[in-house]
C-alpha positions in Angstrom: 76.5 -9.7 -16.5 73.7 -11.2 -14.8 71.2 -8.7 -13.0 71.1 -8.9 -9.3 67.9 -8.5 -7.3 66.8 -8.5 -3.6 63.1 -8.7 -2.6 62.3 -6.0 -0.1 58.6 -6.8 0.2 55.8 -8.5 -1.6 52.0 -9.2 -1.7 49.5 -10.4 -4.0 49.7 -7.3 -6.4 53.4 -7.5 -6.9 57.1 -7.5 -5.3 59.1 -4.4 -4.3 62.7 -5.0 -5.1 66.2 -3.6 -5.3 67.8 -4.3 -8.7 71.4 -3.9 -9.4 72.7 -4.2 -13.2 76.7 -4.6 -12.6 77.4 -4.0 -16.3 75.6 -0.7 -16.4 76.4 0.3 -12.8 72.7 0.9 -12.3 71.0 0.6 -8.8 67.3 1.1 -8.6 64.1 0.1 -6.9 61.2 -1.5 -8.8 57.7 -2.7 -7.9 56.8 -5.5 -10.2 53.8 -7.3 -10.8 53.5 -11.0 -10.5 55.2 -12.8 -13.2 57.0 -9.6 -14.7 60.5 -8.6 -14.6 62.0 -5.3 -13.5 62.5 -2.8 -16.1 64.7 0.1 -15.5 62.2 2.5 -17.4 59.4 1.7 -14.8 61.8 2.1 -11.8 62.8 4.7 -9.6 66.2 5.7 -7.8 66.8 4.8 -4.4 66.5 8.4 -3.2 63.1 8.9 -5.0 61.7 5.7 -3.4 62.9 6.9 0.3 61.2 10.2 -0.4 57.8 8.8 -1.5 55.2 8.7 1.3 54.2 4.8 1.6 51.2 3.9 -0.5 50.3 1.0 1.5 51.5 -1.5 4.3 53.6 -3.4 1.6 55.2 -0.2 0.4 55.9 0.8 3.9 57.5 -2.5 4.8 59.6 -2.2 1.5 61.0 1.1 2.8 61.7 -0.2 6.3 63.5 -3.4 4.9 65.7 -1.3 2.4 66.6 0.9 5.3 67.7 -2.1 7.5 69.4 -3.5 4.6 71.6 -0.4 4.0 72.3 -0.1 7.7 73.3 -3.6 8.0 75.6 -3.3 4.7 77.1 -0.1 6.0 
């Protein structure tokens, strides 16, 4: 199955995205450098992502956007 992604925030250094691999039932957050693809080994769980203190404005925006996205979905 095709991996599904949703951009949470991005800047010149990379993109924060939520990634879902339907065949594996794997849901995670990744920060991907420009031109790269998300790799599960370099990612974190949703819980870990939300527990981190933001490391910059783009990271904070990604957290805010994920929370908004989850509230809308639920």
